[in-house]
C-alpha positions as CSV (number, residue, x, y, z in Angstrom):
1,X,124.1,-44.0,-0.8
2,X,124.2,-44.5,3.3
3,X,120.7,-42.9,3.4
4,X,120.1,-44.8,0.2
5,X,120.3,-48.3,1.6
6,X,119.6,-47.6,5.7
7,X,115.6,-48.2,5.1
8,X,115.6,-51.6,3.2
9,X,119.4,-52.9,5.8
10,X,116.4,-52.1,9.1
11,X,113.8,-54.1,6.9
12,X,116.2,-56.5,6.7
13,X,117.2,-56.4,10.2
14,X,113.8,-56.3,11.4
15,X,113.3,-59.4,9.3
16,X,115.6,-61.6,10.6
17,X,114.5,-60.3,14.0
18,X,111.3,-61.7,13.9
19,X,112.3,-65.0,12.8
20,X,114.9,-65.4,14.7
21,X,111.9,-64.6,17.1
22,X,109.6,-67.0,15.5
23,X,111.8,-70.1,15.3
24,X,112.2,-69.5,19.2
25,X,108.3,-69.5,20.2
26,X,108.4,-72.7,17.7
27,X,111.1,-74.3,19.6
28,X,109.8,-73.4,22.7
29,X,106.3,-74.9,21.9
30,X,108.0,-78.2,20.3
31,X,109.8,-78.4,23.6
32,X,106.6,-77.9,26.1
33,X,105.4,-80.9,23.4
34,X,108.0,-83.0,24.2
35,X,108.0,-82.1,27.6
36,X,104.5,-83.0,28.1
37,X,104.5,-86.5,26.7
38,X,107.3,-87.1,29.1
39,X,105.2,-86.1,31.4
40,X,101.7,-88.1,30.4
41,X,104.7,-91.2,29.8
42,X,105.9,-90.7,33.8
43,X,102.5,-90.2,34.7
44,X,101.3,-93.7,33.3
45,X,103.9,-95.4,34.3
46,X,103.5,-93.9,37.9
47,X,100.1,-95.5,37.5
48,X,101.2,-98.3,36.4
49,X,103.4,-99.3,39.0
50,X,100.9,-98.3,41.8
51,X,98.8,-100.7,40.2
52,X,101.2,-103.4,40.8
53,X,102.1,-102.5,44.0
54,X,98.2,-102.1,46.1
55,X,97.1,-106.1,46.0
56,X,101.2,-106.5,47.4
57,X,100.2,-103.5,50.1
58,X,96.3,-105.1,50.9
59,X,97.5,-108.4,51.2
60,X,100.3,-107.2,53.7
61,X,97.3,-105.6,55.6
62,X,96.7,-108.6,57.2
63,X,101.0,-110.2,57.3
64,X,101.0,-106.6,59.5
65,X,98.6,-108.6,62.0
66,X,101.5,-111.7,62.5
67,X,103.8,-109.2,63.6
68,X,104.3,-108.0,67.6
69,X,106.0,-105.9,69.7
70,X,109.7,-108.3,70.9
71,X,109.8,-108.4,74.6
72,X,112.7,-107.2,76.4
73,X,114.9,-110.2,75.7
74,X,114.6,-110.6,71.9
75,X,114.8,-106.7,71.6
76,X,118.5,-106.9,73.5
77,X,119.7,-109.3,71.1
78,X,121.2,-108.3,67.5
79,X,118.1,-109.6,65.3
80,X,119.0,-109.9,61.6
81,X,116.9,-110.1,58.7
82,X,117.9,-111.1,55.0
83,X,116.0,-111.6,52.2
84,X,116.9,-112.7,48.6
85,X,114.7,-112.1,45.9
86,X,114.1,-114.4,43.0
87,X,115.6,-114.4,39.1
88,X,116.9,-111.3,37.6
89,X,114.6,-109.2,40.0
90,X,116.3,-106.3,41.5
91,X,116.8,-105.9,45.7
92,X,114.9,-102.6,45.3
93,X,112.0,-103.6,43.1
94,X,108.6,-102.5,45.4
95,X,106.6,-105.2,43.3
96,X,107.5,-108.2,44.9
97,X,106.4,-109.1,48.1
98,X,110.1,-110.3,49.6
99,X,110.9,-106.5,48.9
100,X,107.3,-105.4,51.1
101,X,107.9,-107.6,53.5
102,X,111.4,-106.6,54.5
103,X,109.7,-102.7,54.9
104,X,107.0,-104.3,56.8
105,X,109.6,-106.0,59.3
106,X,111.9,-102.7,59.7
107,X,108.3,-100.8,60.8
108,X,106.4,-103.4,62.8
109,X,109.8,-104.6,64.7
110,X,112.1,-100.7,64.6
111,X,114.4,-100.2,65.8
112,X,114.9,-103.8,66.9
113,X,115.4,-105.4,63.8
114,X,117.5,-105.0,60.6
115,X,115.7,-106.6,58.2
116,X,117.2,-105.7,54.6
117,X,117.1,-107.6,50.8
118,X,119.6,-108.5,48.1
119,X,119.2,-110.0,44.9
120,X,120.1,-113.7,44.4
121,X,122.9,-113.0,42.2
122,X,124.9,-110.8,45.3
123,X,125.0,-113.6,47.7
124,X,129.1,-112.5,48.7
125,X,127.9,-108.9,49.2
126,X,125.1,-110.5,51.6
127,X,127.6,-112.7,53.8
128,X,129.9,-109.6,54.1
129,X,126.6,-107.5,55.5
130,X,126.1,-109.6,57.8
131,X,129.7,-110.2,58.6
132,X,129.7,-106.5,59.8
133,X,126.4,-106.3,61.3
134,X,127.1,-108.9,63.6
135,X,130.0,-106.8,64.4
136,X,128.5,-104.9,67.1
137,X,132.4,-102.8,68.3
138,X,133.3,-102.2,64.2
139,X,136.6,-103.8,65.8
140,X,136.8,-105.9,62.9
141,X,136.4,-109.5,64.5
142,X,133.0,-111.4,65.5
143,X,133.5,-112.8,68.9
144,X,132.1,-116.3,70.1
145,X,129.5,-113.5,72.6
146,X,128.9,-111.3,68.9
147,X,127.7,-114.6,67.5
148,X,125.8,-115.7,70.2
149,X,123.8,-112.6,70.3
150,X,123.0,-113.1,66.7
151,X,119.1,-114.0,65.6
152,X,119.5,-114.5,61.5
153,X,116.8,-115.7,59.7
154,X,117.3,-115.7,55.8
155,X,114.3,-116.0,53.8
156,X,113.9,-116.0,49.7
157,X,111.8,-117.1,46.6
158,X,113.4,-119.1,43.5
159,X,117.0,-118.7,43.3
160,X,116.5,-116.3,46.4
161,X,115.4,-119.8,48.0
162,X,118.5,-121.7,46.9
163,X,120.6,-118.7,48.1
164,X,119.1,-118.4,51.7
165,X,120.7,-122.0,52.3
166,X,123.8,-120.9,50.5
167,X,124.3,-117.8,52.7
168,X,123.2,-119.8,55.7
169,X,125.8,-122.4,54.8
170,X,128.8,-119.5,54.8
171,X,127.6,-118.3,57.9
172,X,128.0,-121.9,59.5
173,X,131.8,-121.9,57.8
174,X,132.3,-118.9,60.4
175,X,131.2,-120.4,63.5
176,X,128.0,-118.8,63.1
177,X,124.4,-119.8,64.0
178,X,121.3,-119.0,61.9
179,X,117.9,-118.9,63.5
180,X,115.6,-119.8,61.0
181,X,115.9,-120.5,56.8
182,X,112.6,-119.9,55.1
183,X,112.4,-121.0,51.3
184,X,109.4,-120.0,49.0
185,X,109.4,-122.3,45.7
186,X,113.1,-123.5,46.0
187,X,115.0,-123.7,42.4
188,X,118.3,-125.2,42.9
189,X,121.2,-122.5,41.8
190,X,124.3,-124.2,40.0
191,X,126.7,-125.1,41.8
192,X,124.3,-124.8,45.2
193,X,122.8,-127.3,47.5
194,X,119.0,-126.3,48.2
195,X,117.7,-129.1,49.8
196,X,119.8,-130.0,52.3
197,X,119.5,-127.4,55.6
198,X,123.6,-127.0,57.1
199,X,124.0,-127.8,60.8
200,X,124.1,-123.8,61.7
201,X,120.6,-123.7,61.0
202,X,118.5,-123.8,64.1
203,X,114.5,-124.1,62.3
204,X,114.0,-124.5,58.3
205,X,110.9,-123.9,56.6
206,X,109.5,-125.0,53.2
207,X,107.1,-123.9,50.6
208,X,107.0,-125.1,47.4
209,X,104.6,-126.2,44.4
210,X,104.3,-128.3,42.1
211,X,103.3,-126.9,38.6
212,X,103.9,-125.1,35.9
213,X,107.5,-125.1,33.7
214,X,109.5,-123.9,37.7
215,X,108.4,-125.5,40.3
216,X,110.2,-125.8,43.8
217,X,112.0,-128.5,45.4
218,X,109.7,-130.0,47.8
219,X,111.9,-131.6,50.2
220,X,114.5,-130.2,52.7
221,X,116.6,-132.3,55.4
222,X,118.5,-132.0,58.5
223,X,122.1,-132.5,57.4
224,X,122.1,-133.0,61.3
225,X,118.6,-133.7,62.3
226,X,119.7,-133.6,66.0
227,X,120.2,-129.4,65.8
228,X,118.3,-128.6,62.7
229,X,114.6,-128.9,63.4
230,X,112.9,-129.1,59.6
231,X,109.6,-127.5,60.9
232,X,108.0,-128.7,57.9
233,X,107.3,-129.4,53.9
234,X,104.3,-127.3,53.1
235,X,102.9,-128.0,49.6
236,X,100.9,-125.1,48.2
237,X,98.4,-125.5,45.2
238,X,96.2,-123.2,43.1
239,X,94.7,-125.6,41.2
240,X,91.0,-123.9,42.3
241,X,92.3,-120.6,43.4
242,X,93.7,-117.2,41.9
243,X,96.5,-114.9,43.3
244,X,97.5,-112.3,41.6
245,X,100.6,-111.9,39.8
246,X,100.1,-108.8,38.0
247,X,104.1,-108.1,39.0
248,X,105.2,-110.2,36.5
249,X,105.0,-109.3,32.3
250,X,102.1,-110.7,30.6
251,X,104.7,-114.3,29.1
252,X,105.8,-114.8,32.5
253,X,101.8,-114.9,33.8
254,X,101.0,-117.6,31.2
255,X,103.7,-119.9,30.9
256,X,104.8,-120.2,35.1
257,X,102.1,-118.6,36.6
258,X,101.9,-120.9,40.0
259,X,105.8,-120.5,40.3
260,X,105.3,-116.6,41.0
261,X,101.4,-117.2,42.8
262,X,103.1,-119.0,45.2
263,X,106.0,-116.0,45.5
264,X,103.0,-113.4,45.8
265,X,100.0,-115.6,48.2
266,X,99.5,-113.4,51.3
267,X,98.5,-117.3,53.2
268,X,102.2,-117.5,52.4
269,X,103.7,-114.2,53.6
270,X,100.9,-115.0,56.8
271,X,102.7,-118.2,57.4
272,X,106.4,-117.1,57.2
273,X,105.3,-113.6,59.3
274,X,103.9,-115.8,62.2
275,X,107.1,-118.3,62.4
276,X,109.6,-115.4,62.5
277,X,106.9,-113.8,65.0
278,X,107.7,-117.4,67.2
279,X,111.2,-117.6,66.5
280,X,111.9,-113.7,67.8
281,X,110.1,-114.3,70.8
282,X,112.0,-117.6,71.5
283,X,115.2,-117.9,73.3
284,X,117.7,-119.7,70.7
285,X,120.3,-122.7,71.4
286,X,123.4,-120.4,70.3
287,X,126.2,-123.0,70.1
288,X,127.0,-124.8,67.6
289,X,127.8,-128.7,66.8
290,X,131.0,-129.5,66.1
291,X,129.9,-130.3,62.1
292,X,129.0,-126.6,61.3
293,X,129.8,-127.1,57.4
294,X,127.8,-129.3,56.2
């Protein structure tokens, strides 16, 4: 009986093995096709992101020429530059100039400048970071000497510009001077005041435009004009000039283009770079007036 069924059993086993092999091979083919699709999608996304970043990289080549090596006096200070992105942009999104600008500052001024970018919703985190950087000996206490050795510069776009003033005000409440604030089409966040610059800020500058659904504050003023210099409120116009805004979705570019054009405008970042370079090379006045929490 065993001999009678031996051959059919061998045939069935062979057939089962063949089916299993074919199934495995088929699964490998499907998996390979899926992997190719994944690789293709990732490659397309990478090319798209590269196309979005490249215009900014080209623009910042001219901006880098505005930055110069710091002299011994400036390099000996604690130079801290904080940036804030607008809207709901992530702080590490290289498609946005605030992030690329910080990277440029690090490369140009290294190792004498700490430049870092935050979401405008992370104001408390940015404050903790600045306090950490000010505490040079790490003892948990920021001394008068550590405050006086600081050159703090803050910049931002849209809600990020509003957060710029909010951070400066929070530092002022702790008696910490700010060398320069820079606002680009500043849009006031609820509960904040972005048009009055607190008295602990030595210099402030405002860039704005007036078109589109969203546009920035056209005027900033000093809470204490004797202490704070308003460098200027500079209106930027894009009626006869186009700026690449490929880092934003189609709908945003068409509904609110001027607000994004000023953010991506190389002329604005050239002016910002020149002002930062100038301020870092100057000797700031470190003592604060008695009313430093306006």
